[in-house]
NUKE-428904 format. One line per 5 residues: number of its first residue (from 1); for each residue x, y, z of N, C-alpha, C. Coordinates in pm, 1 decimal. Layout:
BEGIN
NUM = X/Y/Z/X/Y/Z/X/Y/Z ~ ...
END
This chain:
BEGIN
1 = 3249.8/1892.6/1290.4/3165.8/1788.9/1313.0/3166.2/1686.1/1201.5 ~ 3237.5/1574.8/1200.7/3236.2/1454.2/1101.6/3145.2/1360.6/1127.2 ~ 3035.6/1373.0/1039.3/2967.4/1240.2/1062.0/3035.2/1108.6/1033.3 ~ 2980.4/1003.6/1128.2/3068.9/843.0/1102.3/2938.3/792.0/1041.7 ~ 2978.9/720.4/943.1/2845.0/607.7/885.5/2866.3/471.9/999.0
6 = 2767.4/441.8/1043.7/2733.8/339.1/1122.3/2754.1/194.7/1008.5 ~ 2689.1/215.1/887.2/2680.4/76.0/818.5/2682.6/117.5/677.4 ~ 2755.6/94.1/583.1/2762.4/105.2/426.3/2639.7/64.8/354.4 ~ 2597.4/-45.5/428.3/2461.2/-114.8/400.6/2327.8/-6.7/411.1 ~ 2329.8/49.4/506.8/2237.7/124.5/550.9/2271.1/263.9/479.3
11 = 2389.4/321.8/427.3/2419.0/448.8/378.7/2366.8/416.0/238.8 ~ 2388.1/317.5/159.7/2344.1/285.6/23.8/2175.0/275.9/30.2 ~ 2094.9/230.0/96.5/1976.7/242.9/142.3/1944.7/379.4/147.9 ~ 1982.4/455.8/238.0/1933.4/582.6/270.5/1962.7/673.4/126.9 ~ 2052.0/642.2/42.4/2088.9/715.4/-79.7/1971.6/692.6/-161.7
16 = 1943.1/539.7/-171.9/1850.7/507.7/-268.3/1703.0/568.8/-223.3 ~ 1690.5/566.2/-109.0/1556.6/618.2/-64.4/1546.0/760.1/-78.3 ~ 1655.9/835.9/-45.5/1639.4/984.6/-83.5/1598.0/1019.2/-209.2 ~ 1668.3/929.8/-329.0/1647.1/962.9/-439.4/1505.6/889.7/-508.5 ~ 1461.9/793.2/-453.4/1323.0/767.2/-472.3/1200.6/859.0/-437.1
21 = 1251.0/925.3/-287.8/1130.4/1006.6/-235.8/1144.3/1139.3/-353.8 ~ 1279.0/1189.7/-381.1/1283.8/1298.5/-454.9/1224.3/1269.7/-606.5 ~ 1209.4/1144.0/-657.7/1144.3/1135.6/-782.0/992.9/1108.3/-774.3 ~ 961.8/1030.1/-646.7/798.1/1048.1/-629.9/766.1/1173.1/-630.1 ~ 824.1/1287.2/-537.4/752.3/1409.1/-514.8/754.1/1504.7/-638.7
26 = 880.5/1478.8/-714.0/914.1/1534.3/-838.9/812.7/1516.7/-960.2 ~ 784.4/1390.6/-943.5/724.5/1335.6/-1093.5/568.3/1423.9/-1103.2 ~ 489.3/1474.3/-1007.9/378.7/1547.1/-1044.1/417.1/1681.5/-1125.0 ~ 550.1/1730.7/-1084.2/620.3/1850.5/-1178.2/653.7/1828.1/-1293.5 ~ 700.1/1669.5/-1322.0/765.2/1669.2/-1426.1/623.9/1656.5/-1565.8
31 = 501.4/1663.0/-1496.2/413.8/1634.2/-1605.0/338.1/1772.4/-1612.8 ~ 285.1/1822.4/-1767.4/217.5/1942.1/-1749.4/96.9/1936.3/-1630.1 ~ 73.6/2076.9/-1587.1/3.1/2095.4/-1472.0/-141.6/2046.2/-1498.9 ~ -205.7/2022.4/-1404.5/-352.6/1990.2/-1411.7/-397.8/1895.1/-1524.0 ~ -286.3/1777.6/-1523.1/-310.8/1661.1/-1639.9/-359.3/1549.7/-1550.0
36 = -312.5/1497.2/-1452.9/-355.8/1367.2/-1383.6/-456.9/1414.4/-1269.6 ~ -578.0/1375.0/-1302.6/-688.9/1438.1/-1183.5/-715.4/1311.5/-1089.5 ~ -733.8/1184.8/-1154.2/-833.2/1093.0/-1071.2/-749.2/936.0/-1130.1 ~ -657.1/908.7/-1043.0/-585.2/752.2/-1079.9/-660.1/651.4/-985.8 ~ -762.5/661.8/-920.2/-818.9/572.5/-848.9/-839.0/426.0/-926.4
41 = -803.5/323.2/-865.0/-790.6/195.4/-913.3/-762.5/93.7/-797.7 ~ -703.8/-0.4/-818.2/-676.0/-109.1/-723.3/-534.5/-128.2/-746.8 ~ -497.6/-200.9/-644.4/-341.9/-236.4/-608.6/-322.0/-360.6/-700.6 ~ -207.8/-387.9/-763.7/-193.2/-501.5/-857.0/-248.6/-483.7/-982.0 ~ -291.6/-385.6/-1019.8/-339.8/-369.5/-1160.3/-318.3/-232.0/-1213.8
46 = -297.9/-272.8/-1309.2/-241.6/-164.1/-1420.0/-349.7/-93.7/-1458.6 ~ -464.9/10.7/-1393.8/-551.0/61.4/-1423.1/-519.0/178.4/-1507.9 ~ -411.8/270.2/-1517.8/-422.4/394.9/-1577.1/-327.6/413.6/-1694.4 ~ -282.4/307.1/-1747.8/-180.6/294.3/-1839.2/-212.1/390.0/-1956.3 ~ -348.4/394.5/-2003.8/-379.2/515.7/-2093.5/-343.8/642.1/-2066.7
51 = -366.5/690.7/-1916.8/-344.2/826.7/-1897.8/-205.8/861.4/-1882.4 ~ -120.9/751.9/-1900.6/54.7/752.5/-1875.4/103.7/744.9/-2014.1 ~ 3.4/718.3/-2126.0/89.9/716.5/-2237.9/178.1/823.7/-2319.0 ~ 105.7/929.6/-2289.6/189.8/1058.8/-2333.8/279.9/1134.1/-2230.2 ~ 314.0/1079.9/-2142.5/400.4/1107.7/-2048.4/556.6/1078.9/-2087.8
56 = 643.4/1171.6/-2051.1/778.3/1128.8/-2078.9/835.2/1017.1/-1986.6 ~ 963.3/947.4/-2027.9/943.3/847.9/-1986.4/978.6/834.8/-1813.9 ~ 1058.4/936.0/-1753.5/1067.7/904.7/-1634.5/932.8/917.1/-1531.0 ~ 841.0/1043.0/-1550.1/753.6/1041.6/-1476.0/646.8/895.1/-1510.2 ~ 646.4/881.5/-1642.8/594.2/760.5/-1700.8/609.6/634.1/-1603.1
61 = 738.0/603.6/-1579.3/777.4/506.0/-1499.0/756.4/539.1/-1347.7 ~ 764.0/639.5/-1296.1/718.3/659.7/-1145.5/576.8/641.2/-1148.0 ~ 486.5/721.7/-1248.3/337.1/695.4/-1230.6/289.5/544.4/-1222.5 ~ 352.9/465.7/-1341.3/338.6/332.8/-1365.4/352.4/235.0/-1242.6 ~ 427.1/262.1/-1202.0/481.3/191.0/-1057.0/391.9/209.4/-945.1
66 = 325.8/338.4/-919.0/236.6/384.5/-848.0/117.8/300.3/-874.3 ~ 76.9/330.0/-1021.1/-45.6/222.0/-1083.0/-58.9/86.5/-1041.6 ~ 70.4/8.5/-1021.6/66.9/-134.3/-986.0/65.4/-146.4/-829.9 ~ 149.5/-58.2/-770.6/139.6/-82.6/-615.2/67.4/-14.9/-519.2 ~ 5.2/97.0/-599.5/-119.6/180.5/-462.9/-221.2/179.9/-538.3
71 = -322.0/183.5/-463.6/-474.9/200.5/-506.3/-506.2/357.4/-594.7 ~ -408.1/442.2/-536.8/-407.3/583.3/-593.6/-556.9/659.1/-606.1 ~ -623.6/602.9/-480.9/-762.7/671.8/-434.9/-723.7/802.9/-415.3 ~ -800.2/889.4/-522.4/-784.5/1027.7/-528.5/-794.0/1104.3/-412.2 ~ -905.9/1064.0/-365.3/-949.0/1138.3/-192.3/-836.7/1108.8/-121.6
76 = -763.2/998.4/-128.2/-641.3/953.9/-16.9/-507.5/995.4/-77.1 ~ -500.2/1076.2/-163.1/-387.4/1101.9/-222.9/-379.0/1267.6/-238.0 ~ -254.2/1309.9/-233.1/-184.6/1455.5/-209.6/-198.4/1492.9/-378.9 ~ -190.7/1639.4/-374.3/-179.4/1683.5/-551.0/-102.7/1808.1/-551.9 ~ 7.2/1784.9/-610.3/107.0/1886.3/-650.9/104.4/1930.7/-779.6
81 = 116.2/2031.5/-821.4/116.2/2085.3/-963.8/-6.3/2050.0/-1027.6 ~ -128.4/2057.8/-933.9/-231.7/2037.3/-1011.1/-272.3/1881.5/-1056.1 ~ -157.0/1808.1/-1010.8/-169.9/1666.4/-1048.4/-163.7/1551.3/-914.6 ~ -237.7/1471.4/-960.0/-248.3/1368.7/-831.5/-70.6/1290.3/-814.4 ~ -13.5/1284.8/-692.9/60.8/1214.0/-690.8/51.9/1067.3/-725.6
86 = 192.6/1051.0/-753.5/191.5/871.4/-786.0/150.3/766.3/-698.2 ~ 158.9/811.6/-564.9/132.9/726.4/-435.9/32.3/801.3/-362.4 ~ -40.3/728.4/-281.8/-119.1/784.9/-173.0/-62.1/845.8/-76.2 ~ -153.2/920.7/17.0/-74.0/1019.1/117.5/10.8/893.5/216.9 ~ -56.3/802.9/259.1/37.4/669.8/358.7/125.1/652.6/281.3
91 = 142.0/606.1/143.5/258.3/562.8/90.8/371.6/670.1/76.2 ~ 335.8/796.1/54.0/404.3/918.7/56.7/480.3/930.7/212.0 ~ 373.8/899.6/314.7/434.8/893.6/455.4/557.0/794.3/479.0 ~ 490.1/659.4/425.9/618.2/554.7/436.8/759.6/615.9/381.2 ~ 738.9/661.1/254.4/906.6/662.3/185.0/939.0/823.6/268.3
96 = 865.7/903.6/321.0/916.5/989.9/414.8/1011.7/922.6/553.7 ~ 917.2/850.5/625.5/952.6/752.4/705.9/1089.3/675.7/697.4 ~ 1087.2/608.8/588.7/1196.0/523.2/535.7/1327.1/622.3/516.4 ~ 1291.7/704.1/467.5/1448.1/821.7/410.0/1492.2/865.4/573.0 ~ 1377.4/923.3/640.5/1429.1/1025.2/772.8/1520.4/893.6/868.2
101 = 1428.9/781.5/878.1/1507.9/679.7/944.8/1608.5/613.2/907.0 ~ 1621.9/597.8/786.1/1764.1/544.0/733.7/1859.4/668.0/726.1 ~ 1823.5/796.5/729.8/1904.6/917.1/768.7/1958.0/913.2/908.1 ~ 1902.1/878.6/998.2/1909.6/851.3/1133.2/2023.3/739.4/1166.6 ~ 1957.5/617.3/1103.1/2034.0/505.8/1168.7/2175.7/521.3/1087.4
106 = 2183.2/575.1/953.6/2317.3/572.7/911.2/2400.0/653.9/966.8 ~ 2398.4/760.7/1040.7/2483.6/833.8/1107.1/2501.4/821.8/1287.4 ~ 2423.4/727.4/1305.5/2361.2/732.9/1454.2/2375.0/587.8/1502.2 ~ 2437.7/553.3/1579.4/2406.7/423.7/1621.9/2336.9/427.6/1749.2 ~ 2250.9/345.3/1785.7/2168.9/366.2/1906.1/2140.9/178.8/1948.4
111 = 2090.0/166.3/2054.6/2010.8/90.1/2111.0/1844.7/70.8/2085.9 ~ 1767.5/-5.1/1996.1/1673.7/31.3/1995.3/1594.6/-117.2/2069.3 ~ 1469.8/-75.1/2124.0/1386.2/-201.0/2194.7/1285.2/-234.7/2082.1 ~ 1304.5/-355.7/2042.6/1213.3/-406.2/1922.1/1055.4/-373.9/1930.0 ~ 1028.6/-392.0/2102.6/896.5/-402.5/2105.6/827.2/-250.8/2057.7
116 = 915.1/-155.0/2135.1/879.1/-0.8/2100.0/880.6/28.9/1942.9 ~ 982.7/-20.5/1874.1/976.2/14.0/1742.1/849.6/-82.2/1650.9 ~ 827.6/-180.7/1698.4/687.5/-266.6/1661.6/551.0/-166.3/1704.0 ~ 589.7/-116.7/1800.2/473.9/-19.9/1851.3/434.4/88.7/1735.8 ~ 562.5/131.4/1654.9/533.8/235.9/1591.2/459.5/197.2/1461.6
121 = 413.1/92.6/1458.2/342.2/29.7/1316.4/217.6/20.4/1377.1 ~ 194.1/30.6/1529.7/21.1/16.9/1539.3/-61.4/162.4/1472.8 ~ -14.3/258.9/1501.9/-100.8/351.2/1434.8/-152.3/355.0/1302.0 ~ -65.8/293.1/1201.5/-87.0/271.5/1048.8/-176.9/145.0/1057.2 ~ -145.9/78.7/1110.7/-238.0/-52.1/1125.7/-361.4/-17.8/1165.5
126 = -389.5/64.7/1286.5/-526.9/82.3/1332.9/-591.6/170.1/1235.6 ~ -532.9/288.6/1182.9/-589.6/380.9/1097.9/-645.7/300.9/961.0 ~ -554.4/259.2/917.9/-616.4/181.9/814.5/-669.3/58.4/789.6 ~ -670.8/-15.6/899.4/-755.3/-121.4/933.1/-901.7/-65.1/968.6 ~ -906.4/47.9/1043.0/-1074.8/67.6/1085.3/-1104.8/120.3/935.3
131 = -1048.2/166.2/844.6/-1053.4/226.2/710.7/-1140.0/89.8/635.0 ~ -1070.0/4.1/641.5/-1094.6/-125.0/570.6/-1213.5/-200.9/595.5 ~ -1223.5/-204.8/744.5/-1332.3/-282.3/808.0/-1482.1/-214.3/866.9 ~ -1455.5/-55.4/868.4/-1571.5/29.0/918.1/-1597.8/128.2/826.5 ~ -1709.9/205.8/826.7/-1700.8/327.8/780.4/-1620.3/462.2/812.3
136 = -1533.1/436.0/884.9/-1446.0/550.6/926.5/-1360.8/575.6/808.7 ~ -1339.6/724.8/791.0/-1251.0/785.3/656.3/-1167.1/867.0/739.7 ~ -1040.9/804.6/734.6/-915.9/871.5/766.5/-914.8/1002.6/720.5 ~ -799.0/1118.5/729.5/-779.1/1218.7/622.6/-646.2/1196.0/600.0 ~ -613.1/1296.1/492.9/-493.6/1275.8/423.5/-352.5/1301.0/545.8
141 = -352.7/1411.0/631.6/-273.4/1440.1/728.5/-240.7/1339.0/813.6 ~ -348.1/1242.2/873.6/-337.9/1138.5/931.6/-266.2/1033.7/868.1 ~ -313.6/1018.5/752.0/-238.3/903.2/676.0/-94.2/907.4/665.4 ~ -71.2/1028.4/618.4/100.2/1073.4/582.1/168.5/1081.1/744.4 ~ 83.7/1101.1/833.5/174.9/1087.1/969.8/213.5/948.0/1027.8
146 = 80.7/865.6/1010.8/112.9/759.7/1011.4/201.7/671.9/927.8 ~ 225.1/701.4/823.4/311.8/625.8/716.6/427.7/657.5/790.6 ~ 459.0/804.8/806.5/604.2/874.5/832.9/648.5/747.7/939.1 ~ 539.0/747.0/1051.3/577.1/683.4/1205.2/604.3/552.4/1155.3 ~ 525.3/470.0/1045.4/550.6/321.6/1050.1/675.0/321.2/972.8
151 = 711.1/404.2/859.6/832.0/412.1/796.6/962.8/392.3/886.7 ~ 967.4/470.8/988.5/1071.2/480.7/1065.3/1087.7/389.5/1156.1 ~ 981.3/318.7/1221.9/991.8/195.8/1289.9/1016.9/86.0/1218.3 ~ 986.1/71.6/1082.7/1060.2/-12.0/1003.1/1203.9/-42.0/970.8 ~ 1261.0/89.9/971.4/1407.7/92.8/941.4/1460.4/81.2/1096.5
156 = 1382.5/120.1/1202.6/1459.2/78.5/1323.9/1473.5/-88.4/1375.0 ~ 1348.9/-126.1/1311.0/1373.3/-270.7/1310.7/1461.9/-348.5/1219.0 ~ 1487.7/-304.3/1085.6/1596.7/-323.2/993.6/1728.5/-317.0/1051.4 ~ 1751.9/-182.8/1109.9/1855.1/-135.9/1127.4/1931.4/-246.7/1246.7 ~ 1825.9/-259.1/1346.7/1884.9/-364.2/1434.9/1920.6/-512.1/1400.0
161 = 1863.9/-535.2/1305.6/1907.9/-666.8/1231.7/2038.5/-633.9/1166.3 ~ 2066.7/-520.4/1071.3/2193.6/-486.0/1043.2/2302.7/-485.6/1127.0 ~ 2256.2/-412.2/1243.7/2365.6/-386.2/1354.1/2412.7/-515.1/1421.2 ~ 2312.7/-613.8/1431.0/2333.7/-745.1/1508.7/2408.0/-840.0/1406.5 ~ 2384.9/-809.2/1250.5/2478.8/-901.5/1173.0/2636.2/-834.4/1190.7
166 = 2644.6/-689.9/1222.1/2765.0/-653.7/1186.8/2831.7/-686.0/1323.7 ~ 2782.1/-693.3/1428.6/2837.6/-736.6/1555.7/2903.3/-891.3/1542.4 ~ 2808.9/-971.3/1482.1/2826.8/-1093.5/1483.9/2955.7/-1115.2/1392.0 ~ 2948.8/-1046.1/1261.8/3105.7/-1059.7/1187.2/3203.1/-1011.1/1242.1 ~ 3186.2/-896.9/1306.2/3333.7/-861.6/1426.0/3368.5/-954.0/1535.8
171 = 3252.1/-1011.3/1582.4/3301.0/-1109.2/1677.6/3348.9/-1279.4/1623.5 ~ 3301.4/-1306.0/1504.8/3374.5/-1397.5/1410.4/3507.9/-1369.3/1370.9 ~ 3531.1/-1233.2/1329.2/3676.0/-1196.9/1313.7/3743.9/-1204.3/1414.4 ~ 3722.0/-1166.2/1529.5/3826.8/-1159.1/1629.3/3842.4/-1289.1/1707.6 ~ 3744.8/-1375.6/1671.9/3773.9/-1538.1/1757.9/3884.1/-1614.1/1720.0
END
């Protein structure tokens, strides 16, 4: 059975997302074991540059992106190789969901109900929103799961747009 690519734009996105996911997961193994323990900080702030100064270029770049783009709260992050991962559990879930969703839509064309796809964003919004405004504290398994669901939902919505664009191009070319 030969797989047929539905969109080369989605294929490029799928390849990039797989590479990014592999880099994020492997970053903890590219650092000496038990080196990075608490990267807690704020989003959009370089909080941990001093902890990354002795790292090799690749893990330093990945951890630096995580430092700026993620809160990296240790209790909300997963640890591999005794090191805190460069992104929190929910962000890791998003990356997994984006890669899985892109893998699906790259090789399988479908009709998506945009309302159902939007509903996939609700679990993450509820879980994260409740943490923000109440004393509720989620766990990493739930953060990871809601991130995966939201990542897939986002790709379903994006692919709907890509498929609609390609239909418009086809119909414009045949008119």
